[in-house]
N, C-alpha and C positions, 0 to 999 in steps of 0.2 A: 544503438541503444534505443529502448522504448521506455517512456516515462508517462505514467498516468497522473492526472490531477495537476496539470501544469499551468492553469489559468491564473493562479494567485498564490501567495504565501510561499511556503517551503518548496512547493513544486516548481513554481516559476524561478525561484532563485537557484534551485538545483539545475534546472534546464539551462539557465544562462551560463553557469560554470561548466557544465558538461559540453555545451556547444563551444564555449570559449576554449576548452581544452582540445578541440578538434574532433569531437564525436560526430558520427553520422546519426543524428538524433531525430526520432519521431516522438512528438508529444501527443497526448490524448486528453481532450477536454470534453465537457458534457454536451456541447452543441457546436455546430459548425462556425457560428459567429465568434464564440469565445476562442475557439482554436485558431481562427485566422488572426484575431487581435493578438493573442499570446505569441503566435509565431512571429509576427512583425516586431513585437517588442523584444523578444528573445534574440532575433537576428540583429536588431539595432544595437542592443546592449553588448552582445557577445562578439559582433563583427563577423559572425559565421553565416554562410549561405546554405549550410548543410542541415537545415532544420525543416522537418516536414510535419504537417499538421493532420491529425485525424480526429474524429469525434465519435463518441458513443456514450449513451446513458448507461453507465456501468451498474446501475441498480437492476437492470434487466438482463437476465441470462442470455436471451436471444441477441441482445446488443453486444455482449461479450463475444459470442460466437461469430457474429458478423465482423467485428473488429479483427479477430484473429484471421478470418478468411481473407479479408482485404489486405491485412498486413503481410500475411504469408504469400500472397500472390505476387508481391514485388520485393520481398526480402527472403532470400533462401536461408539465411542464417541470422541468429541474434546472439549478441555477446553479453548484453546487460539488460535486465528487466528491473525497473524500479516501480514497485507497487506503492504509489504515494497517495492516490486519491482516497479521501476519507471525509466523513462528516458526522456530526452529532445531532440527531433529531430529538427534539424535546418531547414529542408526543408519539403515541403508538399508531402506526399505519403499516399496511402490508403492500408489497409490490405486486405486479401482475403474476409473479411466480409464487405468491403466498408467503413471502419472506418478510420479516420485520425489516424496515428500511435501513437501519444502521448496520445490522448484520449483513444485509444484502450487499451494501456498498463496501463496507470495511473488511468483510471477511469472504463471503461467498464469491464476490467478484474476483479478488486476487487468487483465490483457490482455483476457480475455473480457468481464468486467464493464464495463470502460470502452467497449469497442467496441459492446456491446449497448445501452449508455445514450447513445451519441452522438446519436441523434435527439432525445432530451430535452435534452441539453446544447446542441445547435445551436439548438433551439427556445427555449432560455433564454438565449441569447447576449446580452450578454457573460457567459461562464461560464468555469469553471476546473477543471482536473484537477490534483490534488496527489498525487504519489506519494512515499511515505515509503521512501526507499532507505537506504543506509548507506555509510560510507567503506570498508567491507569490500569493496565492489564492485571496488576497485582491485586486489585480489589474485585476483579471479575469472577463471576460464578457461572458455570455451564451445566445445564441439564440436557443431556444428549437426546432425550425424548421430547424436549420442548425448547428448541433453540430460539424460538421467537420470544419466549418468556413474556407473554402478553401483559401480565400484571406487574411487571418489574422493569419499568423504564428508568426509575430513579429520578432524583431532582435534576431537572433540565435535561433528562435523557442520559445522564452520566452512567447509570448502571448498564444500560444497553451499550454505551460506548466502551466501557470497561470490558464487558463481555465479548464484544467484537474484537478488541485488541488482544484479549487472552487467547481467543481462537486463532488469531493471526500468528501469535508467537508459537503456540502449539503446532500449527501448520508448518511453520518455518523449521522447527526441529525435526518433524517427521519427514519433511521434504528432503532435508539434508541427509537423513538416514537412508532414504530410498534412492538418493542420487549418488551415494558413495561409490567412488571409482569411475564415475562417468564424466568427470571434468567439469561439473556444474556445481558451484557453491551456492548456499542459501543462508543468509543472515538477516536478523531483524535488528531494529534500533529504536531507541527513545530519542527524539530530536530535542528534548527539553521542553519547558513550558514556553511555548512560542506565541507571540502576539499575532494571531492570524484571524481570518474571517470565520473560522470554525466556531469561535465563541459567540458569533452573532446569532447562531441558531439555537442556543440553549433556551432562550425565551423566558421572559419574566424575571430575570435576575440581573438586569443591567447595572445597578449600583455595585453589586458584588463583583461581576466580571470586569467592570471598569476599574475598580480598586485593584483587583488581582492583576490586571494588565500592566499596572505600573511596575510590577516585579518580573514581568516576562521579558524574554529576549526577542529580538527581531527575527524575521524570516531568514535573513542572510546567515546569521549565526546558527539558526535552527537547521539549515540545510547542510551544514558542514559534515555531519556524520554520514548522511546519505551520499554525498559526493565522495567522501573518503572510501566508503564501502564499494562504490561503483568503479573507482578509478585507481586507488592506491596499490602499488606493487607490494606494500607491506601485508596486505590481506590476500594476496594470491594463494589460492589453495585452502584458505581458512574457511571453515563451514560449520554450520550448526551452532552459531554463537549469537549473543545478544550484546549490543554496543550502546554506549552513551558517551558523548564527548570524544568520539573516535577511540574509545578504549573498551576492551571486553569487560563485561560486568555480569553479575548474576541476575537473571530474571526470577520471578516468583517460583516457589517450590512446585506449585500445582502446574505451572506452565512447562515444567521439565518432566512431567509424568509421561513416560513413553506409552503406557497402556491407554491412558486417556487420549493421547495424541493419535494413536492408531485407531481407536474407536471413532474419534471425531472425523478422521480421514474417511473411513468407510461410510459414516453417516452422511458426510458432505458429498461423497460420490453419488450416493442415492438421491439426495436432494437436488443436486445439479444435473443429474442425468449423465454423468461422466461415464463413458463406456470403459 
């Protein structure tokens, strides 16, 4: 199994349970120091020694490619990919690839990472792709000609966050369609309103987010659906679905538009340079 964003929050709790369940687990964090610390904690809490650490700044497409090359060199197959890494940036800035940061990390990174790992996933079939999205996708709006949407970050960056999660859900449905019959499933999920470090980055709304955090669930509960989709025999063969609290549910109407999903896929292939 390969899990991104394992240094804190939902990602770390997911990693602990996957490792405790006996997975040969590789975690990916933003830098080498965070990865090493997370690995030690995950091994200590899970009792597993089969936890490996890698690092990559997933906002950079070249780092995604390097990660895949290094992982593929020592792993001939992959059975489960959990695209968990995500962040909400409050202000507009572009990555070295000319992408708005939130979209780069929350959408373009899992799009490219998943596509580059498809040969390993197909070789490891039956295998699974699990994308950690958000109910925030329902308020997302996409302009395929301007996915950066420079003038529309929203309060605390939430418009950009919603946009990135809508793109991720659309990608999941399109991926499931394209992988039909290949033994690889693809599902997305809303983890719930989780009290994690992501809210520290909204900036300027500390009283509001502090109040809201009183009604949020902890990372351990937030990780349950990710763990369920990665491991449960109940979802063996289930694909192209959106889950909340380990149950199938409906994502937004626009997220289920196959025409939009197909166009987004082709636009994303061009932007990421995917052959």
